[in-house]
N, C-alpha and C positions, 0 to 999 in steps of 0.2 A: 243283868245286863238286858237291856230293851232288846226286842227282836225287831228288826228294819223291817219285817213284813208279816204284823199279827194276823193277816187274812189267811196266809197259808199255816200259821199255827192254828187258828179256829178251824181250818179245814181239816186239818191233820187231827185236832183234839174231836172234832164232829165225827170223825171215821172211827176213833176209838171208843166213843160213845155208843154211837149207831150199831156197833157189833157186840158191845158187852150188855147193854140195858134194853129190856123189852117190856112191853105191856101185856098183861094177862088179862084176858077176857074170856071167862068160860073155858078156862084150860088151853086156850089157843095164845100163842106168843107171837106178837108182831114185835119186831125190832124196831127201835127208834129210826133207824136208816130207813126203813120200808114206811113208815108212818111220818116219815118227812118232818121228825121232832129233832133230829140229832143236832143241827146246826143251831136251832133255837137253844137248847140246851148248853151247847158249845159255847155260844155268845154269852151266855149268862154265867157261866162257871170260868169261862177263860182268864178274867181279872182276878179271882180267887186263887188260881193255879199260879200265875205270875209273881202275885204278891208274899207267898210263901206257904208253909204247911197248911193243908187243906184240911177243914175239919168235917167230920159228918153232919153235925149242926148246920152248918153253912149251906152244905150239899142239900140237905134234905129241905131246908127253908126256901131255897132256891125252886127245887122241885115243886114244893107245895103253891109256889106261885105262878108255874105255868100251866094255864088252861088247856084242857084237851076237849075239842068239840066233839060230841058223840049226837047220835040220832038226827045226823043231818043239821046240825049247830042247834038244836032245841035244847040241848044242856051242855053245861062245861063241868068237867070233872078236873081237879088238879092231877097232875101227873103223877104226883107221889102216892095219890090213892090207886093208882093203876100199877104200880110195880110192885112186885112181890117184895119181900123181905131179902130173900136169897139174891134176889137180883140187884137191890141196893148195895148189898155186900160186893156183889161183884163188879159193880159201878165204882164204888169207893176203892177197890183193890186196883181196877182199870188207870183210874185218875190218880191214884197215888204212885203207880209205876210209870204213867205218863209225866207226871210232875217230877219224878227221879232222872228222867231222861233228858230233862231241860237243862 
């Protein structure tokens, strides 16, 4: 069943993602909502969430394609490379739980 307001669903998904995933730099944790990346990730993942069971390969593929600018934009690093493995597991758990509630 299609949601008549996907924007609200994307915002709700962004909230889940923003609190579940963080970037780890030198043992500092920057949650995606603080890094202002949660909405971008949600927009990319939302179509997967609504189509059916979400797979780890699909999620990591999307995370690998999201560039994160560092050093004032001097470099771009794929978001996947900045997320610790345990954080990726936590993100998958949060996405699966969110999907189950739809």
